[in-house]
N, C-alpha and C positions, 0 to 999 in steps of 0.2 A: 787270811784265810790260806791252809796249806791243805792239799786234798791230794793224797798219793793214790795212785791205780792199778792194776793190771788189767790190761782189755785184750781180750779174744779177739786174734787178728786169722783168718785160716785157721790154721792149725797150731797157732802159737800165742803166746801175750809179750804184749808191749807192755812195759813199764811207762807209766806218765806222772807226772805232777803238776798240779794247776797252784800257781800262789798268787798273792797279790788281791785287791780290792777292785771289786766291780761298779766301776764310776760310770758308765754309760760310755767308755770309749772303747776303740776296738782293742779286743784281745792279742798280746805277742805269743806267737808260736816260733820257736827256734830248734833251727836244725846245728845241730855240731858237723865239725868238721870227717874227715875219713880215719875210720878209728877211735873216734872220739865218742863221748855219749854227754848226757845230761851235764854230770859236774863240768865240763868246758866252759857252762857260764856261770858257774859261782860268784867270779868277780862283778857280776852287772846283776845278779838275778834280785839281789835285796832294792836295791835300788829302782829299777824298773815296777818291780811290784809295787811300790809305793805310787806309779802312775798308773797302771793298770793290772786287770790280770792277765798271768803270763803262764802259757802251756810250754812245758818242758817234757823233753822224751829220750829211751834210749832204743835209737833202731835196730832191728833185729840181729841177736848175739852180740849183742854189747851192753856193758853196765848189767840193769836187771832184768832185759828183757831176753825172753828163751831165744833160739835160734829160728832161723826157716827155712825150708826145703826148697826155697823159690830162689832163682839167681839174685845175688847182688848188685843188680843193675839198677840206675836211677827210675829207668819206669816204673818195676817194681815195688821199689822203695816210696816213691810217691803217692801208689795206690794204696799202702800200709797207712801213709800219712794220711788219707784222706778218709779211709774208714776210722781210725784213731779219732780224729777230729768230730766225727759224724758222731761215735758212740760217748764221746765226753762231752757232747751238746754244746761246746761253747758256739758262741752266735759268731754267725757270719755276716761280713766277711772280718777277715782279720790281717792284721802286719806278720808278714814271715822276715822272719831275721835269720840270717845262715851264716855258717863260718866255712872257707876253703870248699871243700868238696862239697859239705851244704850246700850252698851256693847253687851246686848244678841241681841239685835236686829241685831248691827252689823254684828257679829261673824255669825249672818245666814244671813243676807245680803249676806255677802261675799262668803259664800259658794253656798248660790241660785244665785248669779249673778255674777260669780266669772271675767266674762270680764270688769265689771264696777269699780273692785278697784283694785289699783295698791299700798295701803299702809294700816295699819292699828293701830290706838292706840287707847288701851283700858284705860279710865281713872276710876281705882279705880273701874273696872267692878265685876258683881256678877256673882261668877260661876254656873256651873248647877247644882251642889251638894251642895248646900247652907244650903237649909233646912234639907236634912239627914243628911249632915256631920258637919256643921258649927254651924247651932242655937244650936241645942243641950250642947254645949259646955258654952253657954253663961244664964245667971241668967234668973230666972221665970219671971224679973221685964221685962226685956230686951226683952225675948221672947212676952210678949203678948204685949205691946207695938208696936214688930216689925208685928206681927198678925193684930194688927187694922190700923195699918197705909194705909190700900189697900182702901180709898175711894176717891182717888184724879183721879185716871185712870184707869178702869178696877179693878175687887175686887180683892179677896184672890185665889179664883181657876183660873180665867183669868192669872195672876202672876204665877202659879204655872203650870199650863199648857204652859205659854209663856216657861216656864225652859224645862220642857219633851220636847218641840220641840227642842229646840238647845241641849240634847242629842240624840237627834234621828238623827239631821242634824251634828253631829260632824264630822267634816271632817280635811285631811290635806289641809290648805292654801298654796300657791305658791309665798308669797305678803310677804314683810317685816310686821314685828310685832312689835311694842313696847308693853310691859306693865306696868303700871304705878300704884305701890301699895303705897297704903297709910300707912305710917309706924307708925301712932301716934295717932289709931283711937279711938271715944271716949268713954268710959265703956268697954274697953278690958281690961281683965288679959294678963300678959305678955306671959303665954300660947296663950291666943287667938290670940294676936296679932302672934302671930312666926307660929300658924297655918293659919291665913290668909294670911300672904306673901310666904307659902309654898303653898297655894290652887292657889296664883296668879302666880306664878313660872310653877304651872302645866299647865295654860293656854299656856306657851310658846308652850305645845308639839302639838298644832292645826298650827305651821307652822314650814316650816325648815330654816327659817329665823329669829331670834327673838330675843328681850333681855328684862331684866327687871329690869326696875327700882323702887329703894325703894324711895319714896319721905320720909323722915327721920321725919321731921316738918310737916306731913300733916293729918289732919284728913280726912274725906270722900271726899269732896270738896277740890282736889288737886289745879286744878284749879283758887280757892280763896288762900288758904294757901302758895302753892307755885309755882305761874303761870307759874315760867322760864321754871320749871319740862317739864311743857306741851308745851310749844313751843318750848325749846332746842331737845325736842321728834322730832316736825312736822321738824325742821330744818334738824334734821340728815337724817329723812325721803327725803326730799325736796332735799339735796344734792344729790340724787340718779340719781335726773333728770336735 
């Protein structure tokens, strides 16, 4: 089954696609990284859709979705995702799989709408203290490039506001959590890589039922470099149902 949709949310439309076979297992909902959209999951979507239904979508202003007049912060984005989920009428609760900045949204969503989510997979997710703790360890060139990237979806201030919102909403989850950490990041020194893995490990503290998987041969896009790591994490979660 493949079903493409344009769903009206507030004053704009979000593009979503539902693929897979409904076999009684929870649906997988996938959220991409900053400036990315549903195509970021192309490397794993066909395999995941053999396991259960998968809902991918483009956040406002990206891919085939229209722009929103509202702030591009995680708090707004999770409201829009909640509305999308309600209108697509997928069965609750679902498994949330999120990459990079999408992980900020996913963690907030899981905290805000606890009954909606029965599992969380964070794929090289952005830690809430990234700017204060990690960024200063990188070269000036890296930091400059990082700060200049915020032109695709929300600006620098909105991105940092999202990290602040995540800090404020941080609380213990009672759902299974898989944290997938990229073990071969581009431009990272040995020390930076170790710090990154440590910060990913600390994300496990938000759940009493978590696992850390280091994708040793992956840069930031684990789903492209080692797609089987993402697929296997989903399979382990689905085996609980």
